[in-house]
SETORVEX-671733 format. One record per residue: residue in three letters; x, y, z of N, C-alpha, C, CB in turn; residue number from 1. Coordinates in Angstrom, 2 decimals, decimal comma. Glycine has a CB too. Example, Ala and Ser with C-alpha at 12.3 -4.5 7.8 and 13.67 -1.06 7.14 Angstrom:
BEGIN
R   r     n.x     n.y     n.z    ca.x    ca.y    ca.z     c.x     c.y     c.z    cb.x    cb.y    cb.z   k
R Ala   13,19   -5,69    7,80   12,30   -4,50    7,80   13,20   -3,30    7,80   11,31   -4,47    9,05   1
R Ser   12,85   -2,25    7,08   13,67   -1,06    7,14   12,90    0,03    7,87   14,08   -0,60    5,72   2
END
This chain:
BEGIN
R   r     n.x     n.y     n.z    ca.x    ca.y    ca.z     c.x     c.y     c.z    cb.x    cb.y    cb.z   k
R Met   12,71   -3,55  -18,25   11,41   -3,02  -18,61   10,81   -3,78  -19,78   11,52   -1,54  -18,94   1
R Gly   11,31   -4,90  -20,12   10,72   -5,88  -21,00   10,17   -5,44  -22,34    9,68   -6,49  -20,32   2
R Met    8,87   -5,53  -22,48    8,20   -5,34  -23,76    8,36   -3,94  -24,33    6,74   -5,65  -23,61   3
R Gly    8,13   -3,85  -25,65    8,22   -2,56  -26,33    6,95   -1,74  -26,16    8,51   -2,75  -27,79   4
R Tyr    7,03   -0,49  -26,56    5,89    0,41  -26,41    4,67   -0,07  -27,18    6,26    1,80  -26,87   5
R Glu    4,88   -0,79  -28,30    3,75   -1,26  -29,10    2,88   -2,25  -28,34    4,25   -1,91  -30,38   6
R Asp    3,44   -2,87  -27,31    2,70   -3,84  -26,51    1,90   -3,21  -25,38    3,65   -4,86  -25,94   7
R Leu    2,08   -1,91  -25,17    1,34   -1,22  -24,11   -0,09   -0,94  -24,58    2,06    0,10  -23,71   8
R Ala   -1,06   -1,43  -23,85   -2,47   -1,20  -24,21   -2,77    0,30  -24,27   -3,41   -1,88  -23,19   9
R Val   -2,21    1,07  -23,35   -2,47    2,50  -23,31   -1,88    3,20  -24,53   -1,89    3,11  -22,02  10
R Trp   -0,74    2,75  -25,02   -0,16    3,34  -26,23   -1,09    3,10  -27,42    1,26    2,74  -26,51  11
R Asn   -1,60    1,88  -27,55   -2,52    1,56  -28,65   -3,80    2,38  -28,56   -2,86    0,07  -28,64  12
R Arg   -4,32    2,54  -27,36   -5,52    3,37  -27,18   -5,23    4,82  -27,55   -6,02    3,29  -25,73  13
R Ala   -4,04    5,30  -27,18   -3,66    6,69  -27,47   -3,52    6,91  -28,98   -2,35    7,04  -26,76  14
R Val   -2,98    5,94  -29,69   -2,87    6,05  -31,15   -4,27    6,10  -31,76   -2,05    4,86  -31,75  15
R Asp   -5,15    5,19  -31,34   -6,53    5,19  -31,84   -7,23    6,51  -31,53   -7,33    4,02  -31,23  16
R Phe   -7,00    7,03  -30,33   -7,60    8,31  -29,92   -7,12    9,43  -30,83   -7,24    8,62  -28,45  17
R Ala   -5,83    9,48  -31,12   -5,28   10,52  -32,00   -5,93   10,45  -33,38   -3,75   10,38  -32,12  18
R Val   -6,09    9,25  -33,89   -6,72    9,08  -35,21   -8,16    9,59  -35,16   -6,69    7,58  -35,64  19
R Arg   -8,88    9,27  -34,09  -10,27    9,73  -33,96  -10,35   11,25  -33,87  -10,92    9,11  -32,73  20
R Val   -9,43   11,85  -33,12   -9,41   13,32  -33,00   -9,13   13,95  -34,36   -8,35   13,78  -31,96  21
R Ile   -8,12   13,46  -35,05   -7,78   14,01  -36,37   -8,95   13,83  -37,33   -6,52   13,32  -36,93  22
R Asp   -9,58   12,66  -37,31  -10,76   12,45  -38,16  -11,87   13,45  -37,85  -11,29   11,01  -37,99  23
R Ala  -12,04   13,76  -36,56  -13,12   14,67  -36,14  -12,88   16,10  -36,58  -13,27   14,63  -34,64  24
R Val  -11,62   16,50  -36,72  -11,34   17,91  -37,01  -10,82   18,18  -38,41  -10,36   18,43  -36,03  25
R Glu  -10,48   17,14  -39,16   -9,79   17,38  -40,43  -10,64   18,06  -41,49   -9,28   16,10  -40,97  26
R Asn  -11,94   17,99  -41,38  -12,80   18,62  -42,38  -13,40   19,94  -41,92  -13,90   17,69  -42,77  27
R Ile  -12,89   20,45  -40,81  -13,39   21,73  -40,31  -12,98   22,83  -41,28  -12,85   22,04  -38,88  28
R Ser  -13,97   23,59  -41,69  -13,71   24,72  -42,57  -13,69   25,97  -41,70  -14,79   24,83  -43,72  29
R Thr  -12,53   26,58  -41,60  -12,39   27,73  -40,72  -11,47   28,77  -41,36  -11,86   27,30  -39,35  30
R Asp  -11,54   29,95  -40,83  -10,66   31,02  -41,31   -9,20   30,67  -41,02  -11,03   32,37  -40,65  31
R Arg   -8,34   31,25  -41,81   -6,91   31,03  -41,63   -6,46   31,38  -40,20   -6,12   31,86  -42,64  32
R Lys   -7,09   32,34  -39,59   -6,68   32,75  -38,24   -6,87   31,64  -37,21   -7,45   33,98  -37,81  33
R His   -7,70   30,66  -37,52   -7,93   29,54  -36,60   -7,12   28,30  -36,98   -9,41   29,19  -36,57  34
R Phe   -6,35   28,39  -38,04   -5,57   27,25  -38,50   -4,63   26,75  -37,40   -4,77   27,63  -39,75  35
R Arg   -4,10   27,65  -36,60   -3,19   27,28  -35,51   -3,86   26,34  -34,51   -2,68   28,53  -34,80  36
R Leu   -5,14   26,56  -34,24   -5,86   25,66  -33,33   -5,95   24,25  -33,90   -7,27   26,21  -33,04  37
R Leu   -6,18   24,15  -35,20   -6,24   22,83  -35,84   -4,88   22,13  -35,75   -6,68   22,96  -37,31  38
R Glu   -3,83   22,88  -36,02   -2,48   22,31  -35,89   -2,20   21,88  -34,46   -1,42   23,32  -36,36  39
R Gln   -2,65   22,69  -33,51   -2,38   22,40  -32,10   -3,10   21,14  -31,63   -2,79   23,58  -31,23  40
R Ile   -4,33   20,94  -32,06   -5,05   19,74  -31,62   -4,46   18,49  -32,27   -6,55   19,84  -31,95  41
R Glu   -3,98   18,62  -33,49   -3,29   17,49  -34,12   -2,00   17,19  -33,36   -2,99   17,78  -35,61  42
R Ala   -1,27   18,23  -32,99   -0,01   18,04  -32,26   -0,24   17,45  -30,88    0,74   19,37  -32,14  43
R Ser   -1,19   17,99  -30,14   -1,41   17,50  -28,77   -1,96   16,08  -28,76   -2,37   18,44  -28,02  44
R Ser   -2,86   15,76  -29,69   -3,44   14,42  -29,69   -2,42   13,36  -30,08   -4,64   14,36  -30,65  45
R Thr   -1,52   13,69  -31,01   -0,49   12,71  -31,39    0,64   12,66  -30,37    0,08   13,06  -32,77  46
R Ser    0,81   13,71  -29,61    1,86   13,77  -28,60    1,64   12,76  -27,47    1,94   15,18  -28,01  47
R Ile    0,42   12,37  -27,23    0,11   11,43  -26,15    0,86   10,11  -26,38   -1,43   11,18  -26,05  48
R Ala    0,59    9,48  -27,51    1,24    8,20  -27,83    2,74    8,37  -28,04    0,61    7,57  -29,08  49
R Met    3,14    9,49  -28,65    4,57    9,70  -28,90    5,35    9,81  -27,60    4,78   10,96  -29,74  50
R Asn    4,79   10,47  -26,60    5,48   10,58  -25,31    5,52    9,25  -24,57    4,81   11,63  -24,44  51
R Leu    4,46    8,46  -24,69    4,49    7,12  -24,09    5,58    6,28  -24,72    3,11    6,43  -24,24  52
R Ala    5,70    6,35  -26,05    6,74    5,59  -26,76    8,13    6,09  -26,37    6,55    5,70  -28,28  53
R Glu    8,29    7,41  -26,34    9,60    7,97  -25,99    9,99    7,60  -24,56    9,58    9,50  -26,15  54
R Gly    9,03    7,66  -23,66    9,32    7,28  -22,27    9,70    5,82  -22,16    8,12    7,56  -21,40  55
R Lys    9,02    4,97  -22,91    9,33    3,54  -22,89   10,74    3,29  -23,40    8,31    2,75  -23,74  56
R Gly   11,21    4,15  -24,29   12,54    4,01  -24,85   13,65    4,55  -23,96   12,61    4,68  -26,16  57
R Arg   13,29    5,20  -22,88   14,30    5,74  -21,96   14,88    4,62  -21,10   13,68    6,84  -21,06  58
R Phe   16,00    4,92  -20,46   16,71    3,89  -19,71   16,31    3,77  -18,25   18,16    4,16  -19,78  59
R Ser   15,60    4,75  -17,72   15,24    4,65  -16,31   13,72    4,72  -16,13   15,91    5,76  -15,50  60
R Arg   13,26    4,12  -15,06   11,83    4,16  -14,74   11,40    5,59  -14,43   11,52    3,23  -13,54  61
R Lys   12,28    6,34  -13,79   11,97    7,73  -13,45   11,69    8,54  -14,72   13,13    8,38  -12,65  62
R Glu   12,51    8,35  -15,75   12,28    9,05  -17,02   10,98    8,58  -17,68   13,47    8,83  -17,97  63
R Phe   10,72    7,28  -17,63    9,49    6,74  -18,21    8,29    7,39  -17,53    9,44    5,19  -18,07  64
R Ile    8,32    7,46  -16,22    7,21    8,08  -15,48    7,05    9,54  -15,89    7,46    7,98  -13,95  65
R Gln    8,16   10,27  -16,02    8,09   11,68  -16,43    7,41   11,81  -17,79    9,50   12,30  -16,48  66
R Tyr    7,75   10,95  -18,73    7,12   11,01  -20,05    5,64   10,61  -19,99    7,86   10,10  -21,03  67
R Cys    5,28    9,74  -19,06    3,86    9,42  -18,86    3,10   10,65  -18,39    3,69    8,27  -17,83  68
R Tyr    3,70   11,42  -17,49    3,06   12,65  -17,03    2,93   13,66  -18,17    3,86   13,27  -15,88  69
R Ile    3,94   13,74  -19,01    3,86   14,64  -20,17    2,75   14,19  -21,11    5,23   14,69  -20,93  70
R Ala    2,64   12,88  -21,34    1,57   12,34  -22,19    0,20   12,69  -21,61    1,71   10,80  -22,33  71
R Arg    0,07   12,57  -20,29   -1,20   12,89  -19,62   -1,52   14,38  -19,78   -1,13   12,51  -18,12  72
R Gly   -0,50   15,22  -19,70   -0,70   16,65  -19,91   -1,17   16,94  -21,33    0,59   17,41  -19,63  73
R Ser   -0,59   16,27  -22,30   -1,01   16,43  -23,70   -2,45   15,97  -23,89   -0,08   15,65  -24,64  74
R Leu   -2,84   14,93  -23,17   -4,21   14,44  -23,24   -5,19   15,50  -22,75   -4,36   13,16  -22,43  75
R Tyr   -4,89   16,11  -21,60   -5,78   17,14  -21,07   -5,78   18,39  -21,94   -5,39   17,50  -19,64  76
R Glu   -4,66   18,68  -22,58   -4,61   19,78  -23,54   -5,55   19,48  -24,71   -3,16   20,00  -24,05  77
R Thr   -5,54   18,24  -25,18   -6,41   17,84  -26,28   -7,88   17,96  -25,89   -6,10   16,40  -26,72  78
R Ile   -8,22   17,50  -24,69   -9,61   17,59  -24,22  -10,05   19,05  -24,12   -9,77   16,89  -22,86  79
R Thr   -9,16   19,92  -23,66   -9,48   21,35  -23,58   -9,72   21,92  -24,98   -8,35   22,12  -22,88  80
R Leu   -8,88   21,57  -25,92   -9,08   22,04  -27,30  -10,39   21,50  -27,87   -7,90   21,60  -28,18  81
R Leu  -10,72   20,26  -27,56  -12,00   19,70  -28,02  -13,17   20,51  -27,45  -12,13   18,22  -27,61  82
R Glu  -13,05   20,91  -26,19  -14,09   21,76  -25,57  -14,23   23,08  -26,33  -13,76   22,03  -24,08  83
R Ile  -13,11   23,68  -26,68  -13,14   24,93  -27,45  -13,79   24,70  -28,81  -11,70   25,49  -27,63  84
R Phe  -13,42   23,60  -29,46  -13,99   23,29  -30,77  -15,50   23,07  -30,67  -13,31   22,03  -31,37  85
R Lys  -15,93   22,43  -29,58  -17,37   22,22  -29,37  -18,08   23,56  -29,19  -17,62   21,32  -28,13  86
R Arg  -17,50   24,43  -28,37  -18,12   25,74  -28,13  -18,15   26,61  -29,37  -17,39   26,46  -27,01  87
R Lys  -17,20   26,40  -30,28  -17,20   27,11  -31,56  -18,12   26,44  -32,58  -15,76   27,19  -32,11  88
R Asn  -18,75   25,35  -32,18  -19,62   24,55  -33,05  -18,86   23,96  -34,24  -20,77   25,40  -33,56  89
R Trp  -17,58   23,66  -34,03  -16,79   23,00  -35,06  -16,92   21,49  -34,97  -15,32   23,41  -34,94  90
R Ile  -17,25   20,98  -33,78  -17,56   19,56  -33,61  -18,87   19,48  -32,82  -16,39   18,79  -32,87  91
R Ser  -19,55   18,36  -32,98  -20,84   18,19  -32,30  -20,64   17,83  -30,83  -21,67   17,10  -33,01  92
R Glu  -21,70   18,03  -30,07  -21,71   17,64  -28,66  -21,44   16,14  -28,55  -23,07   18,01  -27,99  93
R Glu  -22,04   15,37  -29,45  -21,88   13,91  -29,43  -20,41   13,51  -29,66  -22,77   13,26  -30,51  94
R Thr  -19,78   14,13  -30,65  -18,36   13,85  -30,93  -17,51   14,24  -29,73  -17,89   14,61  -32,19  95
R Phe  -17,78   15,42  -29,17  -17,03   15,88  -28,00  -17,17   14,90  -26,84  -17,50   17,28  -27,57  96
R Ser  -18,41   14,53  -26,52  -18,66   13,64  -25,37  -17,96   12,30  -25,54  -20,16   13,42  -25,19  97
R Ser  -18,03   11,76  -26,74  -17,40   10,47  -27,02  -15,88   10,56  -26,86  -17,75   10,00  -28,43  98
R Leu  -15,28   11,60  -27,44  -13,83   11,76  -27,35  -13,38   12,09  -25,92  -13,36   12,86  -28,30  99
R Lys  -14,16   12,90  -25,22  -13,81   13,22  -23,83  -13,85   11,97  -22,97  -14,76   14,30  -23,26 100
R Ser  -14,88   11,15  -23,13  -14,98    9,90  -22,36  -13,78    9,00  -22,63  -16,29    9,16  -22,69 101
R Glu  -13,43    8,88  -23,90  -12,28    8,06  -24,26  -11,00    8,64  -23,65  -12,15    7,95  -25,80 102
R Gly  -10,88    9,96  -23,69   -9,72   10,62  -23,11   -9,60   10,36  -21,62   -9,78   12,10  -23,36 103
R Ile  -10,71   10,41  -20,92  -10,70   10,17  -19,47  -10,28    8,72  -19,17  -12,10   10,45  -18,86 104
R Glu  -10,74    7,78  -20,00  -10,31    6,39  -19,84   -8,80    6,25  -20,05  -11,07    5,47  -20,82 105
R Ile   -8,28    6,94  -21,07   -6,84    6,88  -21,34   -6,06    7,52  -20,19   -6,52    7,59  -22,68 106
R Ala   -6,57    8,62  -19,65   -5,91    9,26  -18,50   -5,81    8,28  -17,33   -6,68   10,53  -18,06 107
R Ser   -6,87    7,53  -17,11   -6,87    6,54  -16,05   -5,85    5,43  -16,33   -8,28    5,94  -15,88 108
R Met   -5,77    5,02  -17,60   -4,79    4,00  -17,98   -3,36    4,51  -17,78   -5,00    3,58  -19,45 109
R Ile   -3,12    5,77  -18,12   -1,78    6,34  -17,93   -1,44    6,37  -16,44   -1,70    7,77  -18,54 110
R Lys   -2,40    6,78  -15,62   -2,18    6,80  -14,17   -1,88    5,39  -13,65   -3,41    7,40  -13,43 111
R Gly   -2,61    4,41  -14,17   -2,35    3,02  -13,79   -0,95    2,57  -14,19   -3,38    2,11  -14,42 112
R Leu   -0,51    3,00  -15,38    0,83    2,67  -15,84    1,88    3,31  -14,93    1,04    3,12  -17,29 113
R Ile    1,67    4,57  -14,59    2,59    5,27  -13,68    2,67    4,53  -12,35    2,13    6,74  -13,45 114
R Asn    1,52    4,14  -11,81    1,50    3,42  -10,53    2,24    2,09  -10,64    0,05    3,18  -10,08 115
R Ala    2,04    1,38  -11,76    2,70    0,09  -11,96    4,22    0,25  -12,07    2,16   -0,61  -13,21 116
R Ile    4,66    1,27  -12,80    6,10    1,52  -12,94    6,68    1,88  -11,58    6,37    2,66  -13,97 117
R Asp    5,99    2,75  -10,86    6,45    3,19   -9,55    6,52    2,02   -8,57    5,52    4,29   -8,99 118
R Lys    5,49    1,18   -8,59    5,45    0,01   -7,70    6,58   -0,95   -8,05    4,08   -0,71   -7,80 119
R Ser    6,79   -1,17   -9,35    7,85   -2,06   -9,81    9,22   -1,55   -9,36    7,81   -2,19  -11,34 120
R Ser    9,38   -0,25   -9,44   10,65    0,36   -9,04   10,88    0,22   -7,54   10,68    1,85   -9,45 121
R Lys    9,83    0,34   -6,75    9,95    0,20   -5,29   10,23   -1,25   -4,91    8,68    0,70   -4,59 122
R Val    9,58   -2,19   -5,61    9,81   -3,61   -5,33   11,26   -3,96   -5,66    8,84   -4,51   -6,15 123
R Lys   11,74   -3,52   -6,81   13,14   -3,79   -7,17   14,08   -3,15   -6,17   13,44   -3,28   -8,59 124
R Gly   13,76   -1,94   -5,73   14,60   -1,25   -4,74   14,66   -2,00   -3,43   14,09    0,15   -4,51 125
R Ser   13,51   -2,54   -2,99   13,48   -3,25   -1,71   14,20   -4,59   -1,83   12,03   -3,47   -1,24 126
R Arg   14,11   -5,23   -3,00   14,85   -6,48   -3,20   16,35   -6,22   -3,15   14,46   -7,13   -4,54 127
R Ala   16,76   -5,12   -3,75   18,19   -4,80   -3,77   18,70   -4,59   -2,34   18,45   -3,53   -4,62 128
R Lys   17,89   -3,97   -1,50   18,30   -3,74   -0,11   18,41   -5,06    0,63   17,30   -2,81    0,60 129
R Val   17,46   -5,97    0,39   17,49   -7,26    1,06   18,73   -8,03    0,64   16,21   -8,07    0,76 130
R Lys   19,01   -8,05   -0,67   20,20   -8,76   -1,15   21,46   -8,14   -0,58   20,24   -8,74   -2,69 131
R Gly   21,49   -6,82   -0,49   22,67   -6,13    0,01   22,93   -6,41    1,49   22,53   -4,65   -0,21 132
R Gln   21,87   -6,78    2,22   22,01   -7,01    3,66   22,50   -8,41    3,97   20,68   -6,77    4,35 133
R Ser   22,40   -9,33    3,04   22,79  -10,71    3,35   24,24  -10,97    3,17   22,03  -11,66    2,52 134
END
């Protein structure tokens, strides 16, 4: 599986996305009862890149793919929280739209990574069968 997680374009985009999300919400002034939502959006937004890195560090392609799916789930959790923050008027429509668009692009990149890993695994599997038959 060659290169490290730092070389994955999607990991870099996910880190930048997390920074943008944290920047967007860090100055929100809210009651203590909503503090959990702020913690949750920080956790879910940073979880995207962390799961991609953790998956890259695993020993099997199957595990890497599973962590990609978890990262994608964290991304959609973040987008949902951003929607809630927008409806509470804690972030602007413009901030929400920009972050949602970026999130959708990252989701597409994660899906592309999953497809590439899956395809690579099938190609290696078919080569192994051919070698085994000779």
